[in-house]
C-alpha positions as semicolon CSV with decimal commas, in nm:
position;residue;x (nm);y (nm);z (nm)
1;X;10,097;9,401;14,118
2;X;9,859;9,280;13,804
3;X;9,841;9,421;13,454
4;X;9,547;9,396;13,221
5;X;9,636;9,182;12,930
6;X;9,561;9,396;12,595
7;X;9,208;9,297;12,457
8;X;9,188;9,131;12,120
9;X;9,010;9,337;11,838
10;X;8,663;9,191;11,789
11;X;8,595;9,024;11,457
12;X;8,380;9,332;11,342
13;X;8,675;9,557;11,386
14;X;8,890;9,319;11,198
15;X;8,619;9,289;10,907
16;X;8,612;9,674;10,873
17;X;8,981;9,715;10,853
18;X;8,984;9,434;10,588
19;X;8,692;9,589;10,407
20;X;8,823;9,930;10,421
21;X;9,168;9,810;10,294
22;X;8,973;9,662;10,000
23;X;9,122;9,331;10,111
24;X;8,790;9,173;10,078
25;X;8,610;9,224;9,757
26;X;8,267;9,084;9,631
27;X;8,221;8,979;9,281
28;X;8,309;8,690;9,059
29;X;8,682;8,575;9,088
30;X;8,881;8,275;8,979
31;X;9,097;8,154;9,279
32;X;9,423;8,024;9,263
33;X;9,269;7,678;9,280
34;X;9,103;7,731;8,978
35;X;8,772;7,732;9,182
36;X;8,506;8,028;9,109
37;X;8,425;8,240;9,399
38;X;8,225;8,530;9,490
39;X;8,458;8,673;9,735
40;X;8,842;8,773;9,691
41;X;9,045;8,793;9,985
42;X;9,370;8,959;9,965
43;X;9,489;9,034;10,314
44;X;9,818;9,172;10,163
45;X;9,637;9,518;10,079
46;X;9,601;9,578;10,460
47;X;9,952;9,567;10,511
48;X;10,078;9,912;10,377
49;X;9,874;10,091;10,639
50;X;10,060;10,045;10,974
51;X;9,773;10,100;11,186
52;X;9,587;9,799;10,999
53;X;9,917;9,606;11,036
54;X;9,887;9,688;11,392
55;X;9,539;9,593;11,452
56;X;9,588;9,259;11,283
57;X;9,920;9,191;11,486
58;X;9,746;9,300;11,821
59;X;9,448;9,028;11,747
60;X;9,724;8,756;11,653
61;X;9,922;8,850;11,960
62;X;9,628;8,822;12,211
63;X;9,603;8,434;12,058
64;X;9,956;8,345;12,072
65;X;9,954;8,143;12,384
66;X;10,260;7,927;12,546
67;X;10,489;7,884;12,247
68;X;10,866;7,932;12,186
69;X;10,842;8,091;11,874
70;X;10,661;8,198;11,554
71;X;10,662;8,099;11,185
72;X;10,493;8,164;10,845
73;X;10,537;8,104;10,476
74;X;10,634;8,376;10,248
75;X;10,500;8,589;10,116
76;X;10,142;8,613;10,285
77;X;10,256;8,575;10,622
78;X;10,575;8,766;10,654
79;X;10,475;9,125;10,798
80;X;10,212;8,957;11,020
81;X;10,471;8,702;11,165
82;X;10,714;9,017;11,202
83;X;10,453;9,260;11,338
84;X;10,332;8,977;11,596
85;X;10,699;8,896;11,704
86;X;10,768;9,266;11,773
87;X;10,442;9,266;11,988
88;X;10,496;8,936;12,169
89;X;10,876;8,936;12,171
90;X;10,899;8,594;12,037
91;X;11,168;8,490;11,780
92;X;11,029;8,369;11,445
93;X;11,115;8,195;11,146
94;X;11,008;8,250;10,775
95;X;10,921;7,939;10,575
96;X;11,015;7,920;10,206
97;X;10,768;7,813;9,957
98;X;11,081;7,629;9,799
99;X;11,430;7,602;9,924
100;X;11,694;7,810;9,829
101;X;11,890;7,648;9,516
102;X;12,237;7,801;9,670
103;X;12,412;7,836;10,017
104;X;12,292;7,635;10,273
105;X;11,957;7,527;10,094
106;X;11,774;7,614;10,398
107;X;11,386;7,593;10,363
108;X;11,339;7,843;10,617
109;X;11,514;8,164;10,760
110;X;11,559;8,195;11,133
111;X;11,617;7,893;11,350
112;X;11,374;7,637;11,464
113;X;11,532;7,455;11,763
114;X;11,460;7,068;11,836
115;X;11,120;7,058;12,030
116;X;11,032;7,410;12,009
117;X;10,674;7,512;12,028
118;X;10,603;7,670;11,702
119;X;10,286;7,870;11,627
120;X;10,206;7,894;11,247
121;X;10,054;8,237;11,132
122;X;9,894;8,284;10,782
123;X;9,700;8,524;10,620
124;X;9,423;8,327;10,449
125;X;9,323;7,949;10,442
126;X;9,140;7,810;10,166
127;X;9,217;7,413;10,156
128;X;9,501;7,395;10,393
129;X;9,759;7,299;10,149
130;X;10,020;7,537;10,203
131;X;9,956;7,546;10,580
132;X;10,017;7,181;10,569
133;X;10,363;7,251;10,396
134;X;10,458;7,458;10,670
135;X;10,380;7,210;10,933
136;X;10,614;6,971;10,736
137;X;10,909;7,211;10,723
138;X;10,881;7,304;11,076
139;X;10,857;6,933;11,192
140;X;11,129;6,820;10,945
141;X;11,374;7,099;11,127
142;X;11,230;6,934;11,497
143;X;10,997;7,189;11,583
144;X;10,636;7,082;11,729
145;X;10,320;7,248;11,580
146;X;10,024;7,209;11,749
147;X;9,803;7,530;11,633
148;X;9,804;7,773;11,337
149;X;9,650;8,117;11,345
150;X;9,483;8,278;11,039
151;X;9,344;8,615;10,970
152;X;9,082;8,465;10,738
153;X;8,946;8,112;10,711
154;X;8,750;8,071;10,379
155;X;8,602;7,735;10,534
156;X;8,711;7,555;10,236
157;X;8,863;7,241;10,406
158;X;9,164;7,400;10,604
159;X;9,047;7,296;10,927
160;X;8,965;6,938;10,851
161;X;9,322;6,897;10,646
162;X;9,520;7,047;10,928
163;X;9,320;6,822;11,179
164;X;9,429;6,533;10,973
165;X;9,787;6,648;11,071
166;X;9,750;6,702;11,421
167;X;9,702;7,069;11,399
168;X;9,438;7,305;11,530
169;X;9,317;7,594;11,284
170;X;9,206;7,903;11,474
171;X;9,059;8,207;11,248
172;X;9,042;8,570;11,348
173;X;8,770;8,605;11,070
174;X;8,566;8,345;10,894
175;X;8,400;8,355;10,564
176;X;8,063;8,332;10,720
177;X;8,139;8,642;10,905
178;X;8,283;8,825;10,598
179;X;7,956;8,728;10,403
180;X;7,736;8,839;10,693
181;X;7,915;9,183;10,683
182;X;7,815;9,248;10,323
183;X;7,450;9,234;10,445
């Protein structure tokens, strides 16, 4: 008996969901890096709507591939990782931006067994700095990271920066696609 794998939502469907949630805005903005941009992306605005979160999780789950667990950095990736884990039944870890100052001082919650294949999930990539930090945390725990999935790649250097540490970045939607949707 064969079953059809669920199809992944197409980029136009994801773009429409992000635009409808006002997660993508066009104008003049200063980014966290201090750079100026005519596009502001805040995927967190899509979370509160369960249908939108499920659509994003469906798209991520369709691209998971052969891994042992999922991981993502607080705060941006948390609902994405959890929703994707519920769809794939894979365990996950939530990475901390800074290790706890008390208790076990763990840099993550959950388990990352030695040699486990870990897929990183993130909401938006720009330069890739926080994703490289995620790779460092997972590798320090003994996990292996070869791929990272992101909802939106701003196409500002993250692909190259992750490539330099042996990680392939895959985006569901690119900045070029978002700009094209504006026309």
